[in-house]
C-alpha positions as a printed NumPy array, in Angstrom:
array([[-20.801,  -5.314, -18.716],
       [-17.903,  -4.252, -20.864],
       [-14.807,  -2.144, -20.316],
       [-13.159,   0.475, -22.505],
       [-10.94 ,  -1.272, -25.085],
       [-11.616,  -4.416, -23.156],
       [ -9.472,  -3.596, -20.25 ],
       [-10.049,  -2.433, -16.591],
       [ -7.823,   0.148, -15.082],
       [ -6.103,  -0.866, -11.789],
       [ -5.473,   1.785,  -9.126],
       [ -3.998,   0.814,  -5.808],
       [ -4.431,   2.528,  -2.448],
       [ -2.056,   1.846,   0.526],
       [ -2.531,   3.401,   3.827],
       [ -2.077,   3.021,   7.574],
       [ -5.197,   3.057,   9.926],
       [ -5.514,   4.464,  13.341],
       [ -8.525,   4.762,  15.479],
       [ -8.651,   8.44 ,  14.837],
       [ -8.309,   8.049,  11.026],
       [ -6.095,   7.086,   8.134],
       [ -2.511,   7.945,   7.989],
       [  0.302,   7.773,   5.222],
       [ -2.178,   7.167,   2.235],
       [ -0.593,   6.747,  -1.235],
       [ -2.376,   6.04 ,  -4.449],
       [ -0.638,   4.379,  -7.499],
       [ -1.915,   3.876, -11.046],
       [ -1.525,   0.184, -11.432],
       [ -0.865,  -2.858,  -9.263],
       [  1.365,  -2.821,  -6.229],
       [  4.655,  -4.654,  -6.495],
       [  7.461,  -5.382,  -4.237],
       [  9.684,  -2.649,  -5.148],
       [  6.913,  -0.023,  -4.719],
       [  5.985,  -1.341,  -1.44 ],
       [  9.464,  -1.567,  -0.173],
       [  9.81 ,   2.049,  -0.996],
       [  6.335,   3.019,   0.467],
       [  7.206,   1.629,   3.938],
       [ 10.303,   3.657,   4.786],
       [  9.538,   6.892,   2.833],
       [  5.764,   7.172,   3.574],
       [  4.485,   4.866,   6.387],
       [  7.413,   4.851,   8.826],
       [  7.709,   8.641,   9.209],
       [  4.086,   8.641,  10.617],
       [  4.832,   6.012,  13.36 ],
       [  3.999,   6.93 ,  16.812],
       [  5.24 ,   5.271,  19.998],
       [  3.109,   2.287,  20.698],
       [  2.012,   1.813,  17.089],
       [  1.417,  -1.763,  15.839],
       [  1.925,  -2.815,  12.173],
       [ -0.115,  -5.592,  10.931],
       [  0.395,  -6.772,   7.309],
       [ -1.568,  -9.265,   5.263],
       [  0.105, -12.053,   3.403],
       [ -0.149, -10.423,  -0.079],
       [  2.658, -11.757,  -2.348],
       [  3.793,  -8.273,  -3.432],
       [  4.86 ,  -7.683,   0.216],
       [  7.295, -10.479,  -0.049],
       [ 10.72 , -10.784,  -1.439],
       [ 13.413, -13.374,  -1.217],
       [ 15.714, -11.095,   0.821]])
C-alpha cells in the first residue's frame, strides 16, 4: 500500500478518560513532543480535574524531560 508523496501524516490525540466519558481532548497535526505535552497538562487537562481524580500516564518518551 502506498502513501501520497511516500509519506504518512501523523495526527496526535491526547485526552483524559472518565467512566462517564472523555475530557480535555486535544488534537495536534504531527507527533507529540515534550514541550507540547508540558503545555497541555496545565492549560487543558488540569482545569478539568475533579476531587478524587487519579492521573495515570504511560512511559512515553515525549512525556519525559530532564527537569
